[in-house]
N, C-alpha and C positions, 0 to 999 in steps of 0.2 A: 768508637770515639767517646761514647757515653761513659764507659768504664774509666777512661783516662781522665775525663772531667771529674768523675767521682773521686779519684785518687787525689787530684789537685785540691778539691774541696776538703777532703779529710785532713791533709797536711796543713792546710790553712787553719782549719779548726783546731788541730792539735797544737800548732805553734801559738795560737791565740790562747788556748787553755793553759799552756805552759807559762806564758807571760802573765796571765791573770793569777795563776797559782803562786808565782814568784812574788807578785805584788801583795797578795794576802799573807804570805810567809814573812815578808819584810816588815809588815805592820806589827807582827807579833814578836819580833826580836827584842832582846834586852837592849836598852839604849846605851850605847857607848860610842865614843868618837869613831872607832874602827867600824862598828856595825852600821853607823849612819853613812859613812863614806862608802863602804863596801856594798851596802844596801842600794845606794843611789846607782852605783856602777852596774849591779846585777839587774836592777829594774831596767836600765837603759839597754843593756846587751840582750836581755831576754825578749824585750819588745822588738828589737832590731832583727831577731831571727825571723819572725813572721813577716815583718814589714818588707824585708829584703826578698823573702820567698814570694810574696805577692808581687813585688816589682819584677821578679824574674818571670813570673807568669804573664806579665804584660810587656816583656822584652821586645825590642824592635828588631833584634837580630840574635843569632845563635851566640855570637861573641858577648853581647849584652846579657843574655840569659846565663851564660857560664859565669860571667863576672858577678852577677847578683847572687847566684847560688854559692859562689866562693865566699862572698861577704856574709851571707846567712850562716854558712858553716863556721866562719871565723867568729861570728857573734855567739854561736852555740858553744864553741870552745871557750870563748871568753866567759860565758855564763858559768861554765864548769869551774873555771879559775876563781871567780868571785864567790861562788857558792862554797868552795873549799876554804876560802879565807874567813867566811862569816863565823862568828863565835856564837854558836847555838847552845843553849843549855840542854840538859838531858831530855826535857819534855819536847824540844823542838828538833833534836838531832835526827830523829827518824824522818821527819818531813824534809829536812835539808838533804838527806841521803836520797830520798825519792826524787827530789827536784834535780839533784846532780845526775842521777841515773837517766832521767828524762833528757837532760841536756846532752849527755853522751849518746843516747839513742838518736836524738835529732841530728847530731853531728854525723853519725853513721849513715842515716838516711840521706842526708844531703851529700855525703861522700859518694854514696851509691848513685845518686842522680848525676853527679859530675862524671862518674865513670861511664854511665850509660850515654850521656850526652857527648862523650868523646868518641863513641862508636861511629 
């Protein structure tokens, strides 16, 4: 049981680190109407990944757990979308790509959790 609890903690920390990294990244973006709007969206979606994952861990039923994980996965996918839309200059493009990859990885992890919970 301790190992399972450890995995939960690690993903909670990872989703928190992702949301914090997105916030730091958005602060450094060139200011344009598109970046301001896309930045707001990616800040929301990136934070929702972890928030919904935490909610899933406090779920009252298996059905509730599955729904929350699906929402967290949806938010991770949405984060990928908004990160792709952001106009990053050359100095920020590498960071944008790293964040996009992390959002894709989180999507895959959450998909694996969904598959396991269907067993």
